[in-house]
C-alpha positions in Angstrom: -35.9 7.2 14.9 -35.0 6.1 11.4 -33.9 8.4 8.9 -32.7 7.6 5.1 -29.4 8.2 6.1 -29.4 5.4 8.4 -29.1 3.3 5.4 -25.7 3.9 4.7 -24.6 3.1 8.2 -22.6 0.0 9.0 -22.6 -1.0 12.2 -19.9 -3.1 13.3 -18.3 -4.9 15.7 -20.7 -5.6 18.3 -23.1 -3.2 17.7 -21.3 -0.4 19.4 -19.5 1.1 16.1 -21.9 2.8 13.7 -19.8 4.1 10.4 -21.1 5.0 6.5 -19.3 3.6 3.9 -17.2 6.6 3.2 -15.9 7.1 6.8 -15.0 3.4 6.1 -13.2 4.8 3.0 -11.7 7.5 4.5 -10.6 5.5 7.7 -8.9 2.9 5.4 -7.2 5.6 3.2 -5.9 7.8 5.7 -4.2 4.9 7.8 -2.5 3.5 4.9 -1.4 7.0 4.0 0.3 7.4 7.1 1.9 4.3 7.1 3.8 5.2 3.7 4.8 8.3 4.8 6.3 7.3 7.8 8.0 4.7 5.9 9.4 7.1 3.6 10.9 8.6 7.0 12.4 5.5 8.6 11.9 2.0 8.4 8.9 -0.2 7.3 8.6 -1.3 10.4 8.7 1.6 12.5 6.1 2.9 10.0 3.8 0.5 10.8 3.9 1.3 14.6 3.8 4.9 14.0 7.0 6.0 14.3 9.7 7.0 12.5 10.0 10.8 13.0 12.2 10.3 16.2 14.6 9.4 13.5 14.5 13.0 12.2 17.4 15.2 13.6 19.5 18.5 12.2 22.9 19.5 12.7 23.8 22.5 14.6 24.6 24.2 11.5 21.3 22.8 9.6 18.7 24.3 12.4 21.1 27.5 12.5 22.1 27.4 16.2 23.0 24.2 18.0 20.0 24.9 20.8 17.2 24.9 18.0 18.8 21.0 16.8 18.2 20.1 20.5 14.8 21.7 20.4 13.4 20.1 17.1 15.2 16.3 18.0 13.0 16.7 21.6 10.2 17.7 19.5 10.3 14.7 16.9 10.9 12.4 19.9 7.4 13.2 21.8 5.7 13.8 18.2 7.0 10.1 17.6 5.0 9.3 20.6 2.6 10.9 19.6 1.6 9.7 16.2 2.2 6.0 17.7 -0.4 6.4 20.1 -2.8 7.7 16.7 -1.6 5.1 15.0 -2.6 2.3 17.4 -5.9 3.3 17.9 -6.2 3.6 14.5 -5.1 0.0 14.0 -7.2 -1.2 16.6 -10.3 1.1 14.9 -9.0 -1.2 11.4 -9.4 -4.3 13.8 -13.0 -3.5 14.7 -14.2 -2.3 11.7 -13.1 -5.4 9.8 -10.2 -2.6 7.7 -8.1 -4.1 5.2 -5.4 -1.4 7.2 -3.2 -0.4 10.0 -0.4 -2.4 11.7 -2.3 -6.2 11.9 -3.6 -5.9 8.5 -0.2 -4.7 6.9 1.8 -7.8 8.8 -0.1 -10.2 7.3 0.1 -8.4 3.6 4.4 -9.1 4.4 4.0 -12.8 5.8 1.8 -13.2 2.7 4.0 -11.7 0.5 7.2 -13.4 2.0 5.9 -17.1 2.0 4.7 -16.5 -1.9 8.8 -15.3 -2.5 9.7 -18.8 -0.9 7.4 -20.6 -3.0 8.7 -18.9 -5.7 11.9 -19.8 -5.1 11.0 -23.4 -4.8 9.1 -24.2 -7.8 8.1 -20.9 -9.5 9.6 -18.5 -12.2 13.4 -17.2 -11.6 12.8 -14.1 -13.6 10.4 -12.2 -11.4 11.3 -10.0 -9.0 10.0 -10.2 -5.3 8.1 -7.1 -5.8 6.2 -9.1 -8.8 5.7 -12.3 -6.7 4.1 -10.4 -4.2 1.6 -8.3 -6.6 0.5 -12.5 -7.8 -2.2 -14.5 -6.7 -1.3 -17.5 -5.0 -2.7 -19.4 -7.5 -0.3 -17.2 -10.2 2.5 -17.9 -8.2 1.5 -21.6 -8.1 0.7 -22.2 -11.9 2.9 -19.8 -13.4 2.4 -20.0 -17.3 6.2 -19.4 -17.5 6.5 -22.8 -16.2 3.7 -25.0 -17.5 1.2 -26.8 -15.3 3.2 -28.8 -12.8 6.2 -29.2 -11.2 6.4 -32.7 -13.2 6.4 -30.5 -16.6 9.5 -29.1 -15.7 11.6 -29.0 -19.3 14.5 -31.9 -18.7 17.9 -30.7 -18.8 21.4 -32.9 -19.8 22.2 -36.2 -21.3 18.6 -38.3 -21.1 17.5 -35.7 -24.1 
């Protein structure tokens, strides 16, 4: 049975996963938003693994009662494990669907950014922040217009001038 809607379906992986383009976009946006939100609570590394909620706590005075503070902490720890499991499932789905989202993609982006920063430190523009370097393409990092066309074109400084 074929319908007009079948044209909008993407077959992913070995053909056993069929998603619309809108579903793929929603998955990507959802995973990225969850990682961003978790990163605001805890560390970026924890956020990539779907963790961070266990770091939330309240003092007895903030919660209004010591028992409520302990209950809140236990709830956050359990919720943390639930979110972690969901994020791992989402990461596997993103990998199968070839999406630019999830823990694996974020880790790849982090490693690439680190290499760009290291490359810029050796041959790049020393006036750029790490964030600016990470946002540049590899070509922009290696062939920075403020530096000239190559390492040999750097201006000589010293008595030879």
